[in-house]
C-alpha positions as CSV (number, residue, x, y, z in Angstrom):
1,M,90.9,114.1,85.0
2,T,92.2,118.0,83.9
3,A,95.7,119.4,84.0
4,S,94.5,120.7,87.8
5,A,95.9,117.1,89.0
6,L,99.5,118.2,88.2
7,S,98.9,121.7,89.3
8,A,97.8,120.3,92.9
9,H,101.3,119.5,93.4
10,G,102.3,123.4,93.2
11,N,106.5,123.5,93.4
12,E,107.0,119.5,94.7
13,R,108.2,117.6,91.6
14,G,108.8,114.0,93.6
15,G,107.4,111.1,93.2
16,A,103.6,112.0,93.6
17,F,104.3,114.5,91.1
18,Y,105.6,112.0,88.4
19,L,102.8,109.4,88.8
20,T,100.3,111.5,88.4
21,A,102.0,113.0,85.3
22,L,102.0,109.2,83.9
23,T,98.4,108.7,85.2
24,Y,97.2,112.0,83.3
25,G,99.4,111.2,79.9
26,H,97.6,107.4,80.1
27,F,94.0,109.1,80.6
28,L,95.0,111.3,78.0
29,W,95.8,108.6,75.5
30,R,92.6,106.9,76.4
31,Q,90.3,110.0,75.7
32,G,92.3,110.1,72.5
33,F,94.2,113.1,72.9
34,A,97.9,111.4,71.6
35,A,99.8,114.6,71.5
36,R,98.6,116.0,74.9
37,S,99.7,112.3,76.1
38,V,103.1,113.4,74.6
39,L,103.5,116.2,76.7
40,S,102.0,114.5,80.1
41,L,105.1,112.0,79.6
42,D,107.2,115.1,79.1
43,R,106.6,116.0,82.5
44,A,107.0,113.0,84.1
45,L,110.4,112.6,82.4
46,G,111.4,116.4,83.9
47,A,110.2,115.1,87.4
48,D,112.7,115.3,90.6
49,L,113.4,111.8,90.9
50,R,116.6,110.6,92.6
51,G,116.1,106.9,91.6
52,G,114.8,105.0,95.0
53,E,111.4,106.4,95.0
54,P,108.5,103.7,95.2
55,E,106.5,105.3,92.0
56,L,109.8,105.0,90.1
57,R,110.2,101.8,90.8
58,A,106.8,100.5,90.6
59,W,106.9,102.3,86.9
60,P,110.0,103.1,85.3
61,L,110.8,106.1,83.3
62,P,108.5,106.4,80.5
63,Y,110.5,105.7,77.5
64,A,109.0,102.4,76.7
65,A,105.5,104.2,77.2
66,Q,106.9,107.2,74.7
67,A,108.0,105.1,72.2
68,W,104.5,102.5,72.3
69,L,102.6,105.6,71.8
70,L,104.6,107.3,69.2
71,R,104.2,103.9,67.3
72,N,100.5,103.3,68.4
73,T,99.1,106.8,67.4
74,P,96.1,106.2,65.0
75,S,97.0,108.1,61.8
76,D,93.3,109.8,62.5
77,V,94.4,111.0,65.6
78,F,96.3,114.4,66.2
79,I,100.2,114.1,67.4
80,G,101.6,116.9,65.3
81,N,105.6,116.0,64.7
82,P,107.0,114.7,67.6
83,R,110.5,115.1,66.2
84,V,110.0,118.6,65.9
85,H,108.5,118.9,69.4
86,F,111.3,117.2,71.2
87,Q,114.0,119.0,69.2
88,H,112.3,122.3,70.1
89,L,111.8,121.1,73.9
90,A,115.8,120.1,74.6
91,D,117.1,122.7,72.8
92,R,115.2,125.2,75.3
93,M,114.9,123.3,78.3
94,N,115.5,125.3,81.4
95,E,116.7,125.1,85.0
96,P,116.0,123.2,87.1
97,R,118.2,120.2,86.3
98,R,118.6,121.4,82.8
99,E,121.0,119.1,81.6
100,Q,119.1,115.8,83.3
101,R,115.8,117.2,81.5
102,R,117.3,118.1,78.2
103,W,119.2,114.4,77.5
104,R,115.8,112.7,78.6
105,I,114.1,114.7,75.9
106,W,116.8,114.0,73.3
107,A,116.3,110.2,74.5
108,C,112.5,110.7,73.3
109,W,113.7,112.4,70.7
110,A,115.9,109.2,69.1
111,L,113.4,107.1,70.0
112,C,111.2,109.0,67.7
113,R,113.7,108.9,64.9
114,V,113.3,105.1,65.2
115,V,109.9,105.0,65.7
116,C,108.8,107.4,63.1
117,P,111.8,107.8,60.5
118,D,109.7,109.7,58.2
119,L,109.2,112.4,60.0
120,P,111.2,115.9,59.2
121,A,113.1,118.2,61.6
122,D,111.9,121.4,61.6
123,P,114.5,123.3,58.7
124,K,113.9,126.6,60.4
125,H,115.3,125.6,63.9
126,I,119.1,125.6,63.5
127,V,120.4,123.1,66.3
128,T,122.8,120.6,66.0
129,E,121.0,117.2,66.7
130,P,123.1,114.7,68.8
131,T,123.9,111.2,68.0
132,F,122.9,108.4,69.6
133,D,126.0,107.8,71.1
134,E,126.1,111.5,73.0
135,I,122.6,110.9,74.3
136,S,123.8,107.8,75.9
137,L,126.6,109.2,77.1
138,R,124.9,112.0,78.9
139,L,122.0,109.9,80.3
140,T,125.2,107.9,82.3
141,Q,126.7,111.4,83.0
142,Y,123.1,113.4,84.2
143,G,120.4,110.3,84.7
144,I,119.5,108.2,87.7
145,E,121.2,105.1,87.8
146,G,120.0,102.6,85.4
147,E,118.5,105.3,83.3
148,Q,121.0,104.9,80.3
149,E,120.3,101.3,80.4
150,I,116.3,101.3,80.2
151,W,116.6,104.0,77.2
152,A,118.9,101.5,75.5
153,A,116.9,98.8,75.8
154,V,113.9,100.4,74.4
155,L,115.7,101.7,71.8
156,A,117.6,98.7,70.5
157,E,113.7,97.0,70.7
158,M,112.5,99.7,69.0
159,S,115.0,99.8,66.3
160,K,115.0,95.7,65.7
161,A,111.1,96.4,65.7
162,S,111.5,98.8,62.9
163,G,114.3,97.2,60.8
């Protein structure tokens, strides 16, 4: 599988694109490319989903997958600094659906903060990092039905496991 699987969707970013991004992320993980797998899950979170897609019902938004990947990347596998990655991506998000996509990435940033608490922020990138409560509020505001609850459950599980 290659990135051309994603580009084959053209400008369509619905359920089929979402499933392809998830599948590609899994493929990359299995090949030992943790950092690229994170990027593919980012792409899945950027899909234009309304909540009723069969792909989404079968494969919920990948907050748990993202947290699992961060927690389970072997120390000898390159993943970079996901905290900085999410911080930069959220701050530089553009249209379409800028706010929805932005807050999904901040939600991943929050998961990273819990799963990988020792990762530093980028001191040269001046951005106000949101509180977890603000992320929760914005996922409720901009996300699909039930999204905030999915993220909050993963956050609670990761907090419990890390604490």
